[in-house]
Structures are given as C-alpha cells and as structure tokens.
C-alpha positions, 0 to 999 in steps of 0.5 A: 562009272567016271562024271567029267567036271570043267575047271575055271581059273581061280580069280582074286576076289577083293573085297574089304575083308578076308578074301579068298586066295586060292583052293587047292587041290581042285579035284579034291578028295580028303583034306582042302586047303582054303587060302585066305587074305584079309587086311586085319582080322576077322573071324569068317565062316565056312561052308561046303553045300551041295547041289542041294543047296545044304549045308554038308560042312560048316567051318568057323576061323579067326582069321589074322591080318595077312595070308592065312591057310585053313584045311577043310575035312572033305573025307566024308563027301560023295563024290561030286560038285560043291560051292565053298562060302565063305562070309566075314563080319562084315557080311561079305559074301565068296563063292568058289566050287570045287569037286571033289572024286 
C-alpha cells in the first residue's frame, strides 16, 4: 500500500545567515543531502520533524562561508512526509518538506 505525495520545487531563500540551497534526493531513503550557503561562518541546527511536531533527528553543524553540503541519516525514519528545519546563530529559521520512502 503506497502513499502518493506531491512535491513542489525547491526554492532558495535569501537570509543574512545560512540558507538552504537544495535538499536531495527527495524522496529519500537512507540519507538526505542538505546543501547550504552563507556569506560568513555560522553554527546551524538541523532538525527533522514529523507530522505531530516531534523532533526525530537533531544535528548541529558549523557552516563555513560559501556553499557546503551536509548529510542527515534518515534510515531510522518511517515512510512519510517530514519537515527539515534549519536555524542559524542569528535566529533565522527555514523549513523544507521532504519524503522518506
């Protein structure tokens, strides 16, 4: 019994701190790649949140200036839709949806 999901295009959100450039593959299976950009170094908290608002994965990274890619292990997540929430040290918050198969 497979569920159908509708995905929208990923958009770059320009903020003073770190910004999400891309999240892939989407849908994902065991690993989600997160490509970020920032003009200066910043600490970033990445959280994976389920439909009930529970934080299931939390990863803190130090982001250098420029473009950088990080991986989140999603192998323990059940199939479904999730939100990736990114918060930088300036308090900027971004969210993007992704699907775990």
